[in-house]
Structures are given as C-alpha cells and as structure tokens.
N, CA, C and O atoms as CSV, one atom per row, in Angstrom:
chain,resi,resn,atom,element,x,y,z
A,1,MET,N,N,44.312,107.313,32.288
A,1,MET,CA,C,45.182,107.184,32.643
A,1,MET,C,C,46.085,108.223,33.574
A,1,MET,O,O,47.107,107.984,34.218
A,2,LEU,N,N,45.563,109.098,33.463
A,2,LEU,CA,C,45.769,110.376,34.418
A,2,LEU,C,C,45.942,110.232,35.924
A,2,LEU,O,O,46.801,110.513,36.759
A,3,LYS,N,N,44.502,109.556,35.889
A,3,LYS,CA,C,43.945,109.314,37.065
A,3,LYS,C,C,45.066,108.179,37.956
A,3,LYS,O,O,45.609,108.244,39.058
A,4,LEU,N,N,45.066,107.218,36.909
A,4,LEU,CA,C,46.399,106.071,37.486
A,4,LEU,C,C,47.892,106.813,38.037
A,4,LEU,O,O,48.383,106.651,39.154
A,5,GLU,N,N,48.424,107.625,36.974
A,5,GLU,CA,C,49.323,108.413,37.482
A,5,GLU,C,C,49.024,109.169,38.616
A,5,GLU,O,O,49.635,108.859,39.638
A,6,PHE,N,N,48.374,109.918,38.662
A,6,PHE,CA,C,48.151,110.924,39.874
A,6,PHE,C,C,48.003,109.690,41.169
A,6,PHE,O,O,48.578,110.100,42.177
A,7,VAL,N,N,47.421,108.400,41.355
A,7,VAL,CA,C,47.257,107.607,42.175
A,7,VAL,C,C,48.827,107.321,43.051
A,7,VAL,O,O,49.259,107.430,44.199
A,8,VAL,N,N,49.407,106.814,41.442
A,8,VAL,CA,C,51.016,106.769,41.770
A,8,VAL,C,C,51.432,107.284,42.265
A,8,VAL,O,O,51.953,106.839,43.288
A,9,GLU,N,N,51.543,108.828,41.879
A,9,GLU,CA,C,52.250,109.840,42.327
A,9,GLU,C,C,51.805,109.842,44.286
A,9,GLU,O,O,52.723,109.763,45.102
A,10,GLN,N,N,50.785,109.912,44.603
A,10,GLN,CA,C,49.993,110.273,45.687
A,10,GLN,C,C,50.788,108.882,46.146
A,10,GLN,O,O,51.860,109.415,46.434
A,11,ASN,N,N,50.972,107.667,46.375
A,11,ASN,CA,C,51.234,106.548,46.742
A,11,ASN,C,C,52.828,106.870,46.899
A,11,ASN,O,O,53.277,106.995,48.039
A,12,THR,N,N,53.494,106.976,46.020
A,12,THR,CA,C,55.212,107.669,46.079
A,12,THR,C,C,55.172,108.755,46.927
A,12,THR,O,O,56.338,108.903,47.292
A,13,LYS,N,N,54.489,109.591,47.441
A,13,LYS,CA,C,54.319,110.540,48.541
A,13,LYS,C,C,54.364,109.992,49.785
A,13,LYS,O,O,55.243,110.074,50.644
A,14,LEU,N,N,53.303,109.415,49.787
A,14,LEU,CA,C,52.865,108.600,51.031
A,14,LEU,C,C,53.862,107.540,51.380
A,14,LEU,O,O,53.781,107.322,52.589
A,15,CYS,N,N,54.823,106.748,50.771
A,15,CYS,CA,C,55.769,106.217,50.829
A,15,CYS,C,C,56.951,106.863,51.483
A,15,CYS,O,O,57.461,106.369,52.489
A,16,GLU,N,N,57.396,107.966,50.925
A,16,GLU,CA,C,58.685,109.034,51.366
A,16,GLU,C,C,58.293,109.277,52.566
A,16,GLU,O,O,59.215,109.383,53.374
A,17,ARG,N,N,56.909,109.444,53.101
A,17,ARG,CA,C,56.529,109.950,53.892
A,17,ARG,C,C,56.744,109.181,55.242
A,17,ARG,O,O,57.150,109.563,56.340
A,18,LEU,N,N,56.324,107.951,54.768
A,18,LEU,CA,C,56.549,106.481,55.780
A,18,LEU,C,C,57.984,106.405,55.895
A,18,LEU,O,O,58.476,106.283,57.017
A,19,ASP,N,N,58.647,106.458,54.963
A,19,ASP,CA,C,60.172,106.310,55.000
A,19,ASP,C,C,60.896,107.533,56.190
A,19,ASP,O,O,61.585,107.389,57.200
A,20,HIS,N,N,60.429,108.550,55.589
A,20,HIS,CA,C,61.202,109.829,56.236
A,20,HIS,C,C,60.521,109.712,57.880
A,20,HIS,O,O,61.204,110.083,58.836
A,21,SER,N,N,59.161,109.178,58.069
A,21,SER,CA,C,58.594,108.881,59.797
A,21,SER,C,C,59.315,107.901,60.369
A,21,SER,O,O,59.720,108.047,61.522
A,22,MET,N,N,59.645,106.480,59.475
A,22,MET,CA,C,60.587,105.261,60.329
A,22,MET,C,C,62.036,106.186,60.450
A,22,MET,O,O,62.624,106.203,61.531
A,23,ALA,N,N,62.448,106.773,59.546
A,23,ALA,CA,C,63.785,107.007,59.925
A,23,ALA,C,C,63.424,107.858,61.079
A,23,ALA,O,O,64.220,107.625,61.989
A,24,GLN,N,N,62.739,108.555,61.343
A,24,GLN,CA,C,62.770,109.637,62.475
A,24,GLN,C,C,62.420,108.691,63.856
A,24,GLN,O,O,62.661,108.902,65.045
A,25,LEU,N,N,61.914,107.840,63.338
A,25,LEU,CA,C,61.142,107.036,64.748
A,25,LEU,C,C,62.441,105.879,64.630
A,25,LEU,O,O,62.097,104.783,65.072
A,26,THR,N,N,63.322,105.910,64.311
A,26,THR,CA,C,64.433,104.730,64.403
A,26,THR,C,C,65.165,105.432,65.230
A,26,THR,O,O,65.582,104.971,66.292
A,27,GLN,N,N,65.442,106.881,64.729
A,27,GLN,CA,C,66.446,108.134,65.442
A,27,GLN,C,C,66.321,108.259,67.129
A,27,GLN,O,O,67.083,108.197,68.093
A,28,ALA,N,N,64.555,108.520,66.819
A,28,ALA,CA,C,64.286,108.534,68.580
A,28,ALA,C,C,64.483,107.167,69.550
A,28,ALA,O,O,64.736,107.235,70.753
A,29,MET,N,N,64.306,105.834,68.742
A,29,MET,CA,C,64.349,105.023,69.777
A,29,MET,C,C,66.093,104.629,69.871
A,29,MET,O,O,66.603,103.967,70.775
A,30,ALA,N,N,66.853,105.259,68.627
A,30,ALA,CA,C,68.306,105.022,69.329
A,30,ALA,C,C,68.795,106.091,70.106
A,30,ALA,O,O,69.914,105.933,70.595
A,31,ASP,N,N,68.081,107.349,70.369
A,31,ASP,CA,C,68.341,108.338,71.398
A,31,ASP,C,C,67.743,108.070,72.523
A,31,ASP,O,O,68.007,108.651,73.576
A,32,PHE,N,N,66.529,106.790,72.343
A,32,PHE,CA,C,65.713,106.705,74.127
A,32,PHE,C,C,66.516,105.473,74.556
A,32,PHE,O,O,66.251,105.104,75.701
A,33,ARG,N,N,67.512,104.692,73.848
A,33,ARG,CA,C,68.309,103.678,74.074
A,33,ARG,C,C,69.414,104.195,75.169
A,33,ARG,O,O,69.649,103.775,76.302
A,34,VAL,N,N,70.005,105.258,74.420
A,34,VAL,CA,C,71.213,105.729,74.864
A,34,VAL,C,C,70.431,106.529,76.362
A,34,VAL,O,O,70.839,106.160,77.463
A,35,GLN,N,N,69.475,107.459,76.294
A,35,GLN,CA,C,68.875,107.623,77.936
A,35,GLN,C,C,69.050,106.779,78.660
A,35,GLN,O,O,69.747,106.819,79.674
A,36,VAL,N,N,68.231,105.584,78.100
A,36,VAL,CA,C,68.048,104.344,79.453
A,36,VAL,C,C,69.003,104.221,79.646
A,36,VAL,O,O,69.381,104.651,80.736
A,37,VAL,N,N,69.977,103.597,78.781
A,37,VAL,CA,C,71.627,103.036,79.498
A,37,VAL,C,C,72.192,103.948,80.252
A,37,VAL,O,O,72.711,103.555,81.297
A,38,GLN,N,N,72.227,105.075,79.989
A,38,GLN,CA,C,72.718,106.554,80.581
A,38,GLN,C,C,71.864,106.208,82.376
A,38,GLN,O,O,72.503,106.169,83.428
A,39,GLY,N,N,70.388,106.009,82.257
A,39,GLY,CA,C,69.710,106.133,83.306
A,39,GLY,C,C,70.116,105.456,84.521
A,39,GLY,O,O,70.123,105.799,85.703
A,40,GLN,N,N,70.617,103.876,83.603
A,40,GLN,CA,C,70.751,102.638,84.517
A,40,GLN,C,C,72.186,102.688,85.138
A,40,GLN,O,O,72.466,102.302,86.273
A,41,ALA,N,N,73.130,103.268,84.145
A,41,ALA,CA,C,74.498,103.433,84.811
A,41,ALA,C,C,74.301,104.244,86.239
A,41,ALA,O,O,74.614,103.983,87.400
A,42,ASP,N,N,73.884,104.932,85.840
A,42,ASP,CA,C,73.149,106.394,87.173
A,42,ASP,C,C,72.739,105.762,88.026
A,42,ASP,O,O,73.283,105.884,89.123
A,43,LEU,N,N,71.661,104.870,87.879
A,43,LEU,CA,C,70.931,104.066,88.947
A,43,LEU,C,C,71.902,103.284,89.524
A,43,LEU,O,O,71.767,103.111,90.736
A,44,ARG,N,N,72.859,102.755,88.983
A,44,ARG,CA,C,73.623,101.471,89.810
A,44,ARG,C,C,74.869,102.113,90.457
A,44,ARG,O,O,75.650,101.490,91.176
A,45,GLN,N,N,75.016,103.830,90.032
A,45,GLN,CA,C,76.228,104.070,90.608
A,45,GLN,C,C,75.579,104.722,92.039
A,45,GLN,O,O,76.232,104.709,93.082
A,46,GLU,N,N,74.098,105.343,91.946
A,46,GLU,CA,C,73.320,105.817,92.964
A,46,GLU,C,C,73.260,104.579,94.101
A,46,GLU,O,O,73.807,104.758,95.189
A,47,ILE,N,N,72.603,103.374,93.815
A,47,ILE,CA,C,72.591,102.539,94.617
A,47,ILE,C,C,73.658,102.012,95.297
A,47,ILE,O,O,73.602,101.732,96.494
A,48,SER,N,N,75.032,101.796,94.319
A,48,SER,CA,C,76.504,101.411,95.121
A,48,SER,C,C,76.467,102.343,95.956
A,48,SER,O,O,76.451,102.022,97.145
A,49,GLN,N,N,76.444,103.683,95.611
A,49,GLN,CA,C,76.927,104.665,96.962
A,49,GLN,C,C,75.924,104.464,97.947
A,49,GLN,O,O,76.461,104.406,99.053
A,50,SER,N,N,74.650,104.329,98.011
A,50,SER,CA,C,73.787,104.085,98.863
A,50,SER,C,C,74.383,102.875,99.890
A,50,SER,O,O,74.404,102.765,101.116
A,51,HIS,N,N,74.797,102.130,98.913
A,51,HIS,CA,C,75.199,100.872,99.700
A,51,HIS,C,C,76.532,101.291,100.401
A,51,HIS,O,O,76.556,101.146,101.623
A,52,ILE,N,N,77.304,101.638,99.972
A,52,ILE,CA,C,78.765,102.097,100.770
A,52,ILE,C,C,78.146,102.694,102.037
A,52,ILE,O,O,78.362,102.134,103.112
A,53,ASP,N,N,77.302,103.924,101.968
A,53,ASP,CA,C,77.031,104.909,103.094
A,53,ASP,C,C,75.913,104.190,103.804
A,53,ASP,O,O,75.634,104.728,104.875
A,54,LEU,N,N,75.295,103.274,103.550
A,54,LEU,CA,C,74.698,101.896,104.669
A,54,LEU,C,C,75.333,101.463,105.423
A,54,LEU,O,O,75.196,101.462,106.646
A,55,TYR,N,N,76.407,100.879,104.557
A,55,TYR,CA,C,77.594,100.075,105.033
A,55,TYR,C,C,78.402,100.863,106.168
A,55,TYR,O,O,78.414,100.362,107.292
A,56,LYS,N,N,79.135,102.171,105.922
A,56,LYS,CA,C,79.251,102.654,107.251
A,56,LYS,C,C,78.756,103.032,108.060
A,56,LYS,O,O,79.416,103.229,109.081
A,57,PHE,N,N,77.312,103.345,108.048
A,57,PHE,CA,C,76.573,103.624,109.085
A,57,PHE,C,C,76.648,102.504,110.126
A,57,PHE,O,O,77.134,102.383,111.250
A,58,PHE,N,N,76.002,101.783,109.326
A,58,PHE,CA,C,76.228,100.273,110.549
A,58,PHE,C,C,77.737,99.949,110.410
A,58,PHE,O,O,77.526,98.743,110.543
A,59,GLU,N,N,78.722,99.991,110.296
A,59,GLU,CA,C,79.794,99.903,110.733
A,59,GLU,C,C,80.308,100.808,112.296
A,59,GLU,O,O,80.685,100.351,113.375
A,60,ARG,N,N,80.130,102.187,111.848
A,60,ARG,CA,C,80.043,103.149,113.000
A,60,ARG,C,C,79.128,102.583,114.255
A,60,ARG,O,O,79.549,102.610,115.412
A,61,LYS,N,N,77.891,102.092,113.914
A,61,LYS,CA,C,76.779,101.767,114.804
A,61,LYS,C,C,77.403,100.173,115.891
A,61,LYS,O,O,77.427,99.928,117.098
A,62,PHE,N,N,77.784,99.487,114.741
A,62,PHE,CA,C,78.481,98.365,115.654
A,62,PHE,C,C,79.783,98.856,116.338
A,62,PHE,O,O,79.992,98.703,117.541
A,63,MET,N,N,80.511,99.365,115.611
A,63,MET,CA,C,81.685,99.720,116.692
A,63,MET,C,C,81.365,100.349,117.913
A,63,MET,O,O,81.883,99.961,118.960
A,64,TRP,N,N,80.193,101.707,117.864
A,64,TRP,CA,C,79.888,101.998,119.363
A,64,TRP,C,C,79.321,100.936,119.800
A,64,TRP,O,O,79.403,101.039,121.024
A,65,LEU,N,N,78.631,99.679,119.474
A,65,LEU,CA,C,77.777,99.174,119.956
A,65,LEU,C,C,78.904,97.958,120.812
A,65,LEU,O,O,78.426,97.395,121.797
A,66,ILE,N,N,80.498,97.572,120.353
A,66,ILE,CA,C,81.300,96.977,120.681
A,66,ILE,C,C,81.906,97.720,121.993
A,66,ILE,O,O,82.294,97.144,123.008
A,67,THR,N,N,81.907,98.937,121.790
A,67,THR,CA,C,82.605,99.448,122.836
A,67,THR,C,C,81.977,99.503,124.007
A,67,THR,O,O,82.452,98.977,125.013
A,68,ALA,N,N,80.807,100.166,123.994
A,68,ALA,CA,C,80.157,100.131,124.832
A,68,ALA,C,C,80.061,98.620,125.876
A,68,ALA,O,O,80.139,98.449,127.092
A,69,TYR,N,N,79.887,97.829,124.872
A,69,TYR,CA,C,80.056,96.125,125.503
A,69,TYR,C,C,81.311,96.169,126.302
A,69,TYR,O,O,81.260,96.000,127.521
A,70,CYS,N,N,82.529,96.404,125.629
A,70,CYS,CA,C,83.545,96.414,126.512
A,70,CYS,C,C,83.758,96.858,127.554
A,70,CYS,O,O,84.162,96.150,128.477
A,71,GLY,N,N,83.570,97.978,127.657
A,71,GLY,CA,C,83.285,99.147,128.699
A,71,GLY,C,C,82.558,98.307,130.023
A,71,GLY,O,O,83.123,98.142,131.104
A,72,VAL,N,N,81.192,97.823,129.685
A,72,VAL,CA,C,80.392,97.185,130.753
A,72,VAL,C,C,80.990,96.122,131.154
A,72,VAL,O,O,80.971,95.911,132.367
A,73,LEU,N,N,81.731,95.096,130.209
A,73,LEU,CA,C,82.473,94.000,130.816
A,73,LEU,C,C,83.575,94.345,131.358
A,73,LEU,O,O,84.029,93.446,132.066
A,74,LEU,N,N,84.388,95.556,131.310
A,74,LEU,CA,C,85.701,95.950,131.742
A,74,LEU,C,C,84.582,96.392,133.600
A,74,LEU,O,O,84.755,95.976,134.746
A,75,THR,N,N,83.830,97.096,133.173
A,75,THR,CA,C,83.435,97.698,134.666
A,75,THR,C,C,82.781,96.290,135.801
A,75,THR,O,O,82.753,96.463,137.020
A,76,LEU,N,N,82.384,95.191,135.264
A,76,LEU,CA,C,81.755,94.152,135.651
A,76,LEU,C,C,83.152,93.164,136.203
A,76,LEU,O,O,83.253,92.721,137.347
A,77,VAL,N,N,83.944,93.001,135.334
A,77,VAL,CA,C,85.441,92.479,135.757
A,77,VAL,C,C,86.012,93.215,137.281
A,77,VAL,O,O,86.500,92.696,138.285
A,78,GLY,N,N,85.669,94.811,136.894
A,78,GLY,CA,C,86.446,95.367,138.197
A,78,GLY,C,C,85.642,95.592,139.377
A,78,GLY,O,O,86.066,95.847,140.504
A,79,PHE,N,N,84.320,95.462,138.969
A,79,PHE,CA,C,83.577,95.299,140.778
A,79,PHE,C,C,83.536,93.709,140.927
A,79,PHE,O,O,83.480,93.279,142.079
A,80,LEU,N,N,83.555,92.956,140.058
A,80,LEU,CA,C,83.971,91.443,140.642
A,80,LEU,C,C,85.324,91.021,141.089
A,80,LEU,O,O,85.527,90.070,141.843
A,81,GLY,N,N,86.328,91.869,140.522
A,81,GLY,CA,C,87.888,91.862,141.440
A,81,GLY,C,C,87.722,92.351,142.873
A,81,GLY,O,O,88.145,91.840,143.909
A,82,LYS,N,N,86.973,93.513,142.684
A,82,LYS,CA,C,87.033,94.110,143.945
A,82,LYS,C,C,86.410,93.620,145.078
A,82,LYS,O,O,86.932,93.749,146.185
A,83,TYR,N,N,85.230,93.012,144.896
A,83,TYR,CA,C,84.303,92.103,145.383
A,83,TYR,C,C,85.376,90.708,146.128
A,83,TYR,O,O,85.541,90.391,147.306
A,84,LEU,N,N,85.819,90.256,145.134
A,84,LEU,CA,C,86.542,89.008,145.826
A,84,LEU,C,C,87.792,89.494,146.570
A,84,LEU,O,O,88.040,88.940,147.641
A,85,PHE,N,N,88.845,90.744,146.004
A,85,PHE,CA,C,89.679,91.124,146.625
A,85,PHE,C,C,89.250,91.466,148.114
A,85,PHE,O,O,90.022,91.153,149.020
A,86,ASP,N,N,88.000,92.121,148.414
A,86,ASP,CA,C,87.660,92.599,149.811
A,86,ASP,C,C,86.941,91.177,150.661
A,86,ASP,O,O,86.788,91.109,151.880
A,87,SER,N,N,86.606,90.219,149.758
A,87,SER,CA,C,86.039,89.091,150.248
A,87,SER,C,C,87.522,88.438,151.001
A,87,SER,O,O,87.659,87.992,152.140
A,88,TYR,N,N,88.123,88.520,150.340
A,88,TYR,CA,C,89.602,87.244,150.695
A,88,TYR,C,C,90.299,88.403,151.834
A,88,TYR,O,O,90.878,87.996,152.841
A,89,THR,N,N,90.180,89.660,151.572
A,89,THR,CA,C,91.268,90.432,152.786
A,89,THR,C,C,90.363,90.842,154.196
A,89,THR,O,O,90.728,91.702,154.999
A,90,LYS,N,N,89.192,90.089,154.303
A,90,LYS,CA,C,88.363,90.044,155.827
A,90,LYS,C,C,89.123,89.258,156.549
A,90,LYS,O,O,88.818,89.005,157.715
C-alpha cells in the first residue's frame, strides 16, 4: 500500500510539473504571437515606406526625362522654324 501511495504521489507531482510547463508554454506562445504580429506590422510599414520612396524616385526620373524631351523637341522646332524662315526669305 505504501508503494501505491508513493506512485500516486509521484504521478501527482509529475502532473503538476506538466501543468506548470504547459502554462509556461502557453505564455511563451502568446508572447511569441505578439512579437510576430508586431514584426508583421513593422514589415508592412517598411514595405510601404520603400514603395513610397521608390515611387518618388521614379517620379523624379520621369519628370527629368519629360523635361529633356520637351527641351529637345523645342530645339528641333526652333531649328525647323529657322530653316523654313531662311528658305522662304531667300
């Protein structure tokens, strides 16, 4: 009978340790979940900021390209106008 009480006591202690370990694991998982959610939010913010920066970069390059194109077009129109003016005044 003494041996049976000892085994029951050992099993009770093991169950209590298991309950304690499960509680710690549950808390660790909850903490990990919070960290993952925060990490995802930070990553979304970083991607959004990168997207905005990339858009601004390409917008500046596009405006520079359009400005150069308009300048060349204006120069060509000027040369053609001068050529036509000179050819008709001769």
